[in-house]
Structure formats: structure tokens, C-alpha cells
DSSP file (Angstrom, degrees, kcal/mol; ACC not computed):
  #  RESIDUE AA STRUCTURE BP1 BP2  ACC     N-H-->O    O-->H-N    N-H-->O    O-->H-N    TCO  KAPPA ALPHA  PHI   PSI    X-CA   Y-CA   Z-CA
    1    1 A X              0   0    0      0, 0.0     2,-0.1     0, 0.0    42,-0.0   0.000 360.0 360.0 360.0 129.1 -138.3  -20.1 -156.6
    2    2 A X        -     0   0    0      1,-0.1     2,-0.3    40,-0.0    42,-0.1  -0.382 360.0-109.9 -74.0 151.2 -134.9  -18.6 -157.6
    3    3 A X        -     0   0    0     40,-0.2     2,-0.2    37,-0.1    -1,-0.1  -0.605  34.8-146.1 -77.2 143.4 -133.2  -15.9 -155.5
    4    4 A X     >  -     0   0    0     -2,-0.3     4,-2.1     1,-0.1     5,-0.2  -0.510  31.0 -99.4-103.5 172.8 -133.2  -12.4 -157.0
    5    5 A X  H  > S+     0   0    0      1,-0.2     4,-2.3     2,-0.2     5,-0.2   0.866 127.1  57.3 -61.1 -37.8 -130.6   -9.6 -156.9
    6    6 A X  H  > S+     0   0    0      2,-0.2     4,-2.3     1,-0.2    -1,-0.2   0.917 105.8  48.7 -56.2 -48.3 -133.0   -8.2 -154.1
    7    7 A X  H  > S+     0   0    0      1,-0.2     4,-2.9     2,-0.2    -2,-0.2   0.914 110.0  51.3 -61.8 -45.4 -132.6  -11.4 -152.1
    8    8 A X  H  X S+     0   0    0     -4,-2.1     4,-2.1     1,-0.2    -1,-0.2   0.896 110.6  49.4 -64.9 -36.8 -128.7  -11.4 -152.4
    9    9 A X  H  X S+     0   0    0     -4,-2.3     4,-2.9     2,-0.2    -1,-0.2   0.925 110.2  49.9 -64.8 -43.5 -128.6   -7.8 -151.2
   10   10 A X  H  X S+     0   0    0     -4,-2.3     4,-1.3     1,-0.2    -2,-0.2   0.907 110.8  50.4 -65.5 -40.0 -130.8   -8.6 -148.2
   11   11 A X  H  X S+     0   0    0     -4,-2.9     4,-1.7     2,-0.2     3,-0.2   0.925 110.8  47.6 -61.7 -42.6 -128.6  -11.5 -147.3
   12   12 A X  H  X S+     0   0    0     -4,-2.1     4,-2.4     1,-0.2    -2,-0.2   0.915 107.1  57.7 -62.8 -43.0 -125.5   -9.4 -147.5
   13   13 A X  H  < S+     0   0    0     -4,-2.9     4,-0.5     1,-0.2    -1,-0.2   0.800 108.9  46.6 -58.0 -30.2 -127.2   -6.6 -145.4
   14   14 A X  H  < S+     0   0    0     -4,-1.3     4,-0.3    -3,-0.2    -1,-0.2   0.857 116.9  43.4 -78.4 -32.8 -127.8   -9.2 -142.6
   15   15 A X  H >X S+     0   0    0     -4,-1.7     4,-0.9     1,-0.2     3,-0.6   0.715  93.6  80.6 -84.4 -24.0 -124.2  -10.6 -142.8
   16   16 A X  G >< S+     0   0    0     -4,-2.4     3,-1.0     1,-0.3     4,-0.4   0.878  88.4  54.2 -56.6 -43.3 -122.4   -7.2 -143.1
   17   17 A X  G >4 S+     0   0    0     -4,-0.5     3,-1.0     1,-0.3    -1,-0.3   0.873 106.6  53.1 -56.2 -36.2 -122.5   -6.4 -139.3
   18   18 A X  G X4 S+     0   0    0     -3,-0.6     9,-1.8    -4,-0.3     3,-0.6   0.698 102.7  58.5 -75.3 -17.4 -120.9   -9.7 -138.6
   19   19 A X  G << S+     0   0    0     -3,-1.0    -1,-0.2    -4,-0.9    -2,-0.2   0.462  86.0  78.6 -88.7  -3.3 -118.0   -9.0 -141.0
   20   20 A X  G <   +     0   0    0     -3,-1.0    -1,-0.2    -4,-0.4    -2,-0.1   0.455  64.9 118.2 -86.6  -1.2 -116.9   -5.9 -139.3
   21   21 A X    <   -     0   0    0     -3,-0.6     5,-0.1     1,-0.1    -3,-0.0  -0.165  67.5-131.7 -59.5 155.5 -115.0   -7.7 -136.5
   22   22 A X  S    S+     0   0    0      3,-0.1    -1,-0.1     4,-0.0    -3,-0.0   0.674  75.7 109.1 -81.6 -16.1 -111.3   -7.1 -136.1
   23   23 A X  S >  S-     0   0    0      1,-0.1     3,-1.0     2,-0.1     4,-0.1  -0.194  86.6-107.9 -61.0 152.0 -110.7  -10.9 -135.8
   24   24 A X  T 3  S+     0   0    0      1,-0.3    -1,-0.1     2,-0.1    -3,-0.0   0.841 116.1  20.9 -55.1 -33.3 -109.0  -12.3 -139.0
   25   25 A X  T >  S-     0   0    0      1,-0.3     3,-0.5     4,-0.0    -1,-0.3   0.220 101.8-138.6-120.2  13.7 -112.0  -14.1 -140.3
   26   26 A X  T <   -     0   0    0     -3,-1.0    -1,-0.3     1,-0.2    -7,-0.2  -0.103  52.1 -56.2  62.9-166.2 -114.8  -12.0 -138.4
   27   27 A X  T 3  S+     0   0    0     -9,-1.8     2,-0.6     1,-0.1    -1,-0.2   0.523 131.5  64.4 -83.1  -4.6 -117.6  -14.0 -137.0
   28   28 A X  S <  S-     0   0    0     -3,-0.5    -1,-0.1   -10,-0.4     5,-0.0  -0.958  86.2-137.9-124.2 109.5 -118.5  -15.5 -140.4
   29   29 A X    >>  -     0   0    0     -2,-0.6     4,-1.5     1,-0.1     3,-1.3  -0.271  20.7-114.7 -65.4 151.8 -115.6  -17.7 -141.7
   30   30 A X  H 3> S+     0   0    0      1,-0.3     4,-2.6     2,-0.2     5,-0.2   0.803 115.7  63.1 -56.9 -31.4 -114.6  -17.5 -145.3
   31   31 A X  H 3> S+     0   0    0      2,-0.2     4,-1.9     1,-0.2    -1,-0.3   0.823 101.8  51.3 -64.0 -31.3 -115.8  -21.1 -145.8
   32   32 A X  H <> S+     0   0    0     -3,-1.3     4,-2.6     2,-0.2    -2,-0.2   0.957 111.4  46.0 -70.0 -44.9 -119.3  -20.0 -144.9
   33   33 A X  H  X S+     0   0    0     -4,-1.5     4,-2.2     1,-0.2    -2,-0.2   0.895 112.2  50.8 -64.2 -37.9 -119.1  -17.2 -147.5
   34   34 A X  H  X S+     0   0    0     -4,-2.6     4,-2.3     2,-0.2    -1,-0.2   0.913 111.0  48.8 -67.5 -38.2 -117.7  -19.5 -150.1
   35   35 A X  H  X S+     0   0    0     -4,-1.9     4,-2.4     1,-0.2    -2,-0.2   0.937 111.2  50.5 -64.9 -42.1 -120.6  -22.0 -149.4
   36   36 A X  H  X S+     0   0    0     -4,-2.6     4,-2.5     1,-0.2    -2,-0.2   0.885 109.7  50.6 -67.8 -36.6 -123.2  -19.2 -149.7
   37   37 A X  H  X S+     0   0    0     -4,-2.2     4,-2.3     2,-0.2    -1,-0.2   0.910 109.4  49.6 -60.7 -47.4 -121.7  -18.1 -153.0
   38   38 A X  H  X S+     0   0    0     -4,-2.3     4,-1.3     1,-0.2    -2,-0.2   0.940 114.5  47.2 -63.3 -41.2 -121.8  -21.7 -154.5
   39   39 A X  H >X S+     0   0    0     -4,-2.4     4,-1.3     1,-0.2     3,-0.7   0.947 110.2  49.7 -63.0 -46.6 -125.4  -21.9 -153.3
   40   40 A X  H 3X S+     0   0    0     -4,-2.5     4,-1.5     1,-0.3     7,-0.2   0.835 104.7  58.7 -70.7 -27.6 -126.5  -18.6 -154.7
   41   41 A X  H 3< S+     0   0    0     -4,-2.3    -1,-0.3     1,-0.2    -2,-0.2   0.877 105.5  52.2 -63.6 -34.3 -124.9  -19.4 -158.2
   42   42 A X  H << S+     0   0    0     -4,-1.3    -1,-0.2    -3,-0.7    -2,-0.2   0.791 110.5  48.0 -70.9 -27.3 -127.2  -22.4 -158.2
   43   43 A X  H  < S+     0   0    0     -4,-1.3     2,-0.3     1,-0.3    -1,-0.2   0.766 124.9  18.3 -87.0 -20.7 -130.1  -20.2 -157.6
   44   44 A X    ><  -     0   0    0     -4,-1.5     3,-1.7   -42,-0.1    -1,-0.3  -0.911  55.1-156.2-151.3 113.5 -129.4  -17.5 -160.2
   45   45 A X  T 3  S+     0   0    0     -2,-0.3    -1,-0.1     1,-0.3    -4,-0.1   0.728  97.4  59.1 -60.5 -20.9 -127.2  -17.8 -163.1
   46   46 A X  T 3  S+     0   0    0      2,-0.1    -1,-0.3    -3,-0.1     2,-0.2   0.411  73.3 134.6 -90.3   2.2 -126.8  -14.0 -163.1
   47   47 A X    <   -     0   0    0     -3,-1.7     2,-1.1    -7,-0.2    -3,-0.0  -0.312  47.7-148.9 -55.6 120.8 -125.3  -13.9 -159.6
   48   48 A X     >  -     0   0    0      1,-0.2     4,-2.5    -2,-0.2     3,-0.2  -0.750  16.2-177.9-100.9  91.1 -122.3  -11.7 -159.5
   49   49 A X  H  > S+     0   0    0     -2,-1.1     4,-2.6     1,-0.2     5,-0.3   0.894  78.4  51.6 -52.4 -54.7 -120.0  -13.1 -156.9
   50   50 A X  H  > S+     0   0    0      1,-0.2     4,-1.9     2,-0.2    -1,-0.2   0.874 114.0  45.3 -58.1 -39.0 -117.3  -10.5 -157.1
   51   51 A X  H  > S+     0   0    0      2,-0.2     4,-2.0    -3,-0.2    -1,-0.2   0.912 111.8  52.5 -73.7 -38.4 -119.8   -7.6 -156.6
   52   52 A X  H  X S+     0   0    0     -4,-2.5     4,-2.8     1,-0.2    -2,-0.2   0.938 111.8  45.8 -57.7 -48.7 -121.6   -9.5 -153.9
   53   53 A X  H  X S+     0   0    0     -4,-2.6     4,-2.0     1,-0.2    -1,-0.2   0.851 111.7  51.2 -66.8 -34.4 -118.3  -10.0 -151.9
   54   54 A X  H  <>S+     0   0    0     -4,-1.9     5,-3.0    -5,-0.3     6,-0.7   0.881 111.0  49.0 -73.0 -34.0 -117.2   -6.4 -152.4
   55   55 A X  H ><5S+     0   0    0     -4,-2.0     3,-1.7     4,-0.2    -2,-0.2   0.943 110.7  50.8 -61.5 -52.6 -120.6   -5.3 -151.1
   56   56 A X  H 3<5S+     0   0    0     -4,-2.8    -2,-0.2     1,-0.3    -1,-0.2   0.819 108.9  50.5 -59.6 -34.6 -120.3   -7.5 -148.2
   57   57 A X  T 3<5S-     0   0    0     -4,-2.0    -1,-0.3    -5,-0.1    -2,-0.2   0.470 116.7-113.6 -81.1  -0.3 -116.9   -6.2 -147.4
   58   58 A X  T < 5S+     0   0    0     -3,-1.7    -3,-0.2    -4,-0.3    -2,-0.1   0.692  82.1 122.4  82.4  20.5 -118.1   -2.6 -147.6
   59   59 A X  S   <S+     0   0    0     -5,-3.0     2,-0.3    -6,-0.2    -4,-0.2   0.551  76.9   6.4 -93.7  -7.2 -116.1   -1.8 -150.7
   60   60 A X  S    S-     0   0    0     -6,-0.7     6,-0.2    -5,-0.2    -2,-0.2  -0.952  84.1 -87.2-157.7 172.0 -119.0   -0.7 -152.9
   61   61 A X    >   -     0   0    0      4,-4.0     3,-2.4    -2,-0.3     6,-0.1  -0.252  54.3 -87.6 -75.9 169.9 -122.8   -0.1 -152.8
   62   62 A X  T 3  S+     0   0    0      1,-0.3    -7,-0.1     2,-0.1    -6,-0.1   0.809 129.6  45.7 -53.8 -29.8 -125.4   -2.7 -153.3
   63   63 A X  T 3  S-     0   0    0      3,-0.2    -1,-0.3    -8,-0.1     3,-0.1   0.289 125.6 -97.3 -96.8  16.4 -125.4   -2.2 -157.0
   64   64 A X  S <  S+     0   0    0     -3,-2.4    -2,-0.1     1,-0.3     3,-0.1   0.340  88.6 114.6  88.5  -5.1 -121.6   -2.2 -157.3
   65   65 A X  S    S-     0   0    0      1,-0.2    -4,-4.0    -5,-0.1    -1,-0.3  -0.198  75.2 -56.4 -92.4-174.2 -121.3    1.4 -157.3
   66   66 A X              0   0    0     -6,-0.2    -1,-0.2     1,-0.1    -3,-0.2  -0.073 360.0 360.0 -56.0 159.5 -119.7    4.0 -154.9
   67   67 A X              0   0    0     -8,-0.1    -1,-0.1    -6,-0.1    -7,-0.1   0.454 360.0 360.0 -84.1 360.0 -120.9    4.0 -151.3
């Protein structure tokens, strides 16, 4: 079963609190995010990595729009 947009958003929602630390790489290192993105691309060809990373960083809403 492939992951859907809904699954990607749910995963980001779980990770977002961990990304708010003041430490340089927060509690989740960039290598973990890179690995997750590689995996999610294999699960769904329509995965929008840039949008997902922006949502994870709190720069946009879950659908890519304003917060």
C-alpha cells in the first residue's frame, strides 16, 4: 500500500514538534529527514519534497499555502 498525501502530512505533524528546538539540527538530524524523503518518493511518485520540507519547517500550511 502506497503512502498518500494524508500520510505525509500526518508524519510531518508528528515530527514538527521535534523540529522546533534551538539546537542546530534539532532533535531530528537532517540525515533522518533526507532518508524519510527518499523513502516517501518510493512510496508515491507525486510526493512533493519541497512542500513537505517547508511544512515540516513551519513555513507553510499542510497543502503548501499560507499558515
